matplotlib code that plots the C-alpha trace (Angstrom):
import matplotlib.pyplot as plt

x = [-5.6, -2.6, -2.9, -2.2, 0.4, 2.2, 5.7, 6.3, 9.3, 10.4, 7.1, 4.3, 1.2, -2.1, -3.6, -6.8, -10.2, -9.6, -6.2, -7.3, -10.3, -8.2, -5.5, -8.1, -6.6, -8.1, -9.7, -7.6, -8.9, -10.2, -13.2, -14.2, -17.6, -19.0, -20.1, -23.5, -24.2, -24.5, -26.7, -30.0, -28.4, -30.8, -34.0, -34.4, -35.1, -38.4, -39.6, -42.4, -41.5, -44.6, -45.2, -46.8, -47.9, -47.5, -49.7, -52.7, -52.1, -55.1, -57.2, -58.1, -57.1, -53.5, -53.3, -54.2, -51.4, -49.0, -50.0, -49.7, -46.4, -44.8, -46.4, -45.2, -42.3, -40.9, -40.1, -41.7, -40.8, -42.0, -43.6, -45.5, -43.1, -42.6, -39.0, -38.0, -35.8, -33.4, -33.0, -32.1, -29.6, -28.0, -27.5, -26.1, -23.7, -22.2, -21.8, -19.9, -17.7, -16.8, -15.8, -13.9, -11.6, -7.9, -7.6, -5.7, -8.5, -11.2, -9.1, -9.5, -13.0, -11.7, -13.3, -11.4, -10.3, -12.3, -14.3, -17.4, -18.4, -19.0, -16.8, -15.1, -13.6, -14.1, -15.5, -14.7, -12.6, -13.5, -12.0, -9.4, -12.0, -14.1, -15.1, -14.8, -17.2, -16.1, -16.9, -16.2, -18.7, -19.2, -21.4, -22.8, -25.4, -27.7, -30.5, -30.5, -28.7, -26.7, -25.3, -23.7, -19.9, -19.5, -15.7, -16.6, -18.9, -17.0, -16.0, -15.6, -17.9, -18.7, -22.5, -22.3, -23.6, -26.2, -27.5, -27.4, -29.2, -31.9, -32.5, -32.4, -35.2, -37.3, -36.6, -37.4, -40.8, -41.5, -40.6, -42.8, -45.7, -45.0, -44.9, -48.3, -49.6, -48.2, -50.0, -53.2, -53.0, -53.0, -55.9, -53.7, -53.5, -51.3, -48.5, -48.3, -44.8, -43.7, -43.7, -41.5, -38.7, -38.6, -37.7, -34.5, -34.8, -31.6, -31.1, -27.9, -26.8, -24.6, -23.1, -21.9, -19.4, -18.9, -16.1, -15.7, -14.6, -12.8, -14.8, -18.4, -18.8, -16.9, -17.3, -19.9, -20.4, -22.4, -22.9, -26.4, -27.9, -31.1, -30.9, -31.1, -33.3, -37.0, -37.3, -34.6, -34.9, -32.5, -31.6, -31.3, -33.8, -36.1, -36.9, -38.4, -38.2, -38.2, -40.4, -40.8, -40.1, -42.8, -45.2, -44.8, -43.8, -46.6, -44.2, -41.1, -37.5, -35.9, -32.7, -30.7, -27.3, -25.1, -23.6, -20.5, -20.0, -17.0, -18.0, -19.9, -19.1, -22.1, -23.1, -26.1, -27.2, -29.1, -30.9, -31.4, -34.1, -33.6, -35.2, -33.4, -31.0, -32.2, -35.9, -37.2, -38.9, -41.1, -44.5, -47.2, -49.8, -52.6, -51.0, -50.9, -53.7, -54.5, -54.3, -50.9, -49.0, -46.0, -43.2, -40.4, -39.0, -38.6, -35.1, -33.0, -30.3, -31.3, -28.6, -25.9, -27.6, -27.9, -24.1, -22.8, -24.9, -23.9, -20.2, -20.8, -22.8, -26.2, -29.6, -30.4, -34.2, -33.8, -31.8, -34.8, -37.6, -39.5, -38.5, -40.9, -43.8, -44.9, -46.7, -43.7, -42.5]
y = [1.0, 2.6, 6.0, 5.8, 8.3, 9.9, 11.0, 14.6, 16.8, 14.9, 15.2, 12.7, 13.8, 11.9, 10.6, 12.2, 10.4, 10.3, 8.8, 6.1, 5.3, 5.1, 2.9, 0.8, 1.4, 0.7, 4.0, 6.0, 5.9, 9.3, 8.0, 4.9, 5.3, 3.8, 0.2, 0.7, 3.2, 0.3, -2.0, -0.9, -0.1, -2.6, -1.1, 1.6, -1.1, -1.7, 1.9, 2.6, 6.0, 8.1, 9.7, 13.0, 14.5, 18.3, 19.0, 17.5, 19.4, 21.6, 18.6, 17.6, 14.1, 14.9, 17.5, 14.8, 12.6, 15.3, 15.8, 12.1, 11.8, 14.5, 13.5, 9.9, 9.4, 13.1, 12.8, 11.9, 11.5, 14.3, 14.0, 16.3, 19.2, 20.2, 19.3, 16.8, 13.6, 15.1, 18.3, 16.1, 14.2, 17.6, 18.6, 15.2, 15.6, 19.0, 17.7, 14.6, 16.8, 19.1, 16.3, 14.6, 17.7, 17.5, 18.2, 21.5, 22.8, 22.0, 23.6, 26.9, 26.8, 25.7, 26.8, 29.4, 28.4, 29.9, 32.3, 30.1, 26.5, 27.7, 26.3, 22.9, 20.6, 18.0, 18.2, 21.4, 20.0, 21.3, 18.7, 16.0, 13.5, 14.3, 11.3, 12.6, 11.8, 9.9, 12.6, 15.9, 18.7, 22.0, 24.3, 27.5, 30.0, 30.7, 32.9, 35.8, 36.7, 39.5, 37.0, 34.8, 34.3, 34.0, 33.5, 29.9, 29.0, 26.6, 28.0, 24.3, 22.7, 26.0, 25.5, 24.8, 28.3, 28.3, 24.9, 25.7, 29.0, 27.3, 24.4, 27.0, 29.1, 26.0, 24.6, 28.1, 28.1, 24.6, 25.1, 28.3, 26.3, 23.3, 25.7, 27.1, 23.6, 22.2, 25.2, 24.4, 20.8, 21.8, 24.3, 27.2, 30.5, 29.7, 32.1, 30.8, 29.0, 31.3, 34.3, 32.6, 32.3, 36.1, 38.6, 37.0, 33.2, 31.3, 28.5, 26.7, 24.0, 21.4, 18.9, 15.7, 13.2, 10.0, 7.9, 4.2, 2.9, -0.5, -0.6, 0.4, -1.5, 1.0, 4.4, 6.6, 9.2, 11.3, 10.4, 10.3, 13.8, 15.9, 18.9, 22.3, 23.5, 24.1, 21.9, 19.9, 18.8, 16.1, 14.9, 12.0, 10.6, 13.6, 13.7, 16.7, 16.9, 19.2, 21.8, 20.2, 23.1, 25.4, 22.6, 22.1, 18.7, 17.6, 17.4, 15.1, 15.9, 12.5, 11.2, 10.0, 9.2, 8.2, 4.8, 4.1, 1.4, -0.7, -0.7, 2.5, 6.2, 8.5, 11.9, 13.8, 17.5, 18.8, 22.2, 23.5, 26.0, 28.0, 31.0, 34.3, 33.8, 37.2, 35.9, 34.4, 31.1, 29.0, 27.0, 28.6, 29.8, 28.1, 24.8, 25.4, 24.6, 22.7, 19.3, 20.2, 22.7, 24.5, 22.1, 24.5, 28.0, 30.6, 30.8, 32.7, 31.1, 27.6, 26.5, 27.6, 25.7, 22.6, 22.9, 23.3, 20.5, 18.2, 18.6, 18.1, 14.9, 16.6, 16.5, 20.2, 19.7, 18.6, 21.8, 24.0, 21.8, 23.1, 20.7, 21.3, 20.3, 16.8, 16.4, 16.8, 13.8]
z = [-32.2, -33.9, -35.8, -39.5, -40.2, -43.3, -43.1, -44.5, -44.0, -41.0, -39.2, -38.5, -40.1, -39.7, -42.7, -44.0, -44.4, -48.2, -48.0, -45.3, -47.7, -50.9, -49.1, -47.4, -44.1, -40.6, -39.5, -36.9, -33.3, -33.6, -35.8, -33.6, -32.0, -29.0, -30.0, -28.5, -31.3, -33.7, -31.8, -33.5, -37.0, -38.8, -37.1, -39.7, -42.4, -40.5, -40.7, -43.3, -44.7, -45.2, -48.6, -49.0, -52.1, -52.0, -54.9, -52.9, -49.6, -50.4, -49.5, -46.0, -46.4, -47.5, -44.6, -42.2, -43.7, -43.2, -39.6, -39.0, -40.6, -38.6, -35.4, -35.7, -37.9, -37.8, -41.5, -44.9, -48.6, -50.7, -54.1, -56.3, -55.5, -59.2, -59.4, -62.1, -61.5, -64.3, -62.2, -59.0, -61.1, -62.2, -58.5, -57.7, -60.8, -59.7, -56.2, -57.5, -59.8, -56.9, -54.5, -57.3, -57.7, -56.4, -52.8, -53.5, -55.8, -53.0, -50.5, -52.2, -50.7, -47.3, -44.2, -42.3, -38.9, -35.9, -38.4, -39.3, -40.3, -43.9, -46.6, -47.4, -44.7, -42.0, -38.6, -36.5, -33.8, -30.4, -28.0, -28.0, -26.9, -29.9, -32.2, -35.6, -38.5, -41.7, -44.2, -46.0, -46.3, -48.4, -46.4, -48.0, -46.8, -49.6, -47.9, -47.2, -50.2, -48.5, -46.1, -49.0, -48.9, -52.7, -52.4, -51.0, -53.8, -56.2, -59.6, -60.8, -62.1, -63.9, -63.5, -59.6, -58.5, -61.2, -60.2, -56.4, -56.9, -58.8, -56.3, -53.4, -54.8, -55.4, -52.1, -50.3, -52.1, -51.1, -47.5, -47.2, -48.5, -46.1, -43.1, -44.0, -44.6, -41.3, -39.5, -41.3, -40.3, -36.6, -37.2, -36.7, -38.7, -41.8, -40.7, -37.3, -38.0, -40.9, -38.7, -36.1, -38.8, -38.9, -41.7, -42.6, -42.3, -43.0, -45.5, -45.6, -48.3, -47.0, -49.6, -47.8, -49.1, -47.3, -48.6, -48.4, -45.1, -44.4, -41.0, -41.1, -38.0, -36.2, -38.0, -38.8, -41.5, -39.1, -35.5, -34.1, -34.0, -34.3, -36.8, -35.5, -38.5, -38.6, -41.7, -43.4, -47.0, -48.0, -51.4, -52.2, -49.6, -49.8, -46.1, -44.2, -40.4, -37.5, -35.9, -32.5, -30.4, -32.2, -32.3, -28.5, -29.0, -31.3, -34.3, -33.9, -34.5, -35.3, -34.1, -37.1, -38.3, -41.5, -41.7, -43.8, -46.5, -47.7, -51.3, -52.0, -51.3, -50.7, -51.7, -50.2, -50.3, -47.1, -47.3, -43.8, -43.2, -39.8, -38.2, -38.0, -35.2, -33.7, -33.8, -30.7, -31.2, -28.9, -28.8, -30.7, -28.3, -30.0, -29.1, -25.3, -23.1, -20.0, -21.5, -23.1, -21.2, -22.6, -22.9, -24.0, -23.2, -25.8, -27.3, -29.7, -32.1, -31.4, -34.1, -31.7, -28.7, -30.7, -31.9, -28.4, -27.0, -29.8, -29.1, -25.4, -25.9, -24.7, -26.3, -27.2, -26.9, -23.4, -22.4, -23.5, -21.9, -19.0, -16.3, -13.7, -16.0, -15.0, -18.2, -20.5, -22.4]

ax = plt.figure().add_subplot(projection="3d")
ax.plot(x, y, z, "-o")
ax.set_aspect("equal")
plt.show()
């Protein structure tokens, strides 16, 4: 398939995702994924999404529902979290306003090449063979506060920083509570998972924009992957997932992706909650016994491991499994 090109200053320049989307062009070959990826694209419609009421997690019944949801589906829709629908609408609105800014304005918060993955931009290209996602992202570290790069926090809309700060504080509190509840659901000490996140756990906000695409049968907004975070909170679907390593495989980390759409663009906000990269994580000792031996080694900076494996087409969890264990799954 031929590349779509713009001519600028006598040079051929590939069109951006936004330009191809606005012009209704065929996506360039860099965005075309393996056709096998689409074979099961309708299967998600058959999944019954578990619903967990966070305000009821003091009860044994709701704790058991939480354990069941994370052990089977690996995610759930959270209600009873104390955040209103109007507040979620505010978060969506500042996200939309940012992505509607002229490109030159958004580029003021652009990612610095080879410095980090924070800021605005597309995929970080690490290989000529890499299939690119049909998306734009704004990624910002929010915790610990002393690690924030405020120069990358948009000044427009004017209430962006205030809204993100409020959302981050609420999510942080919710995640800490969930970590304690998940430990209780496994009959562990409440701090068993919290302690593994270390003294300075990380929280990163990622605002995702998926433009319209003329070929949703060939292109994905995000390729199939598992998150590197311990818990991911996703707005608008409000899914929470992760913890497979620390739970010794009892809780699942689901493979997921984002499809594209010919008619509608899509915006979401993901809050990634990760252990301090200097903190070693591994299976909680209380979840290791003769019937369920240790399935994973202890590691530091799993985020880096996950990123490198993703670009190489590997599954990060498989690289930290104890392969000589005949009981592993």
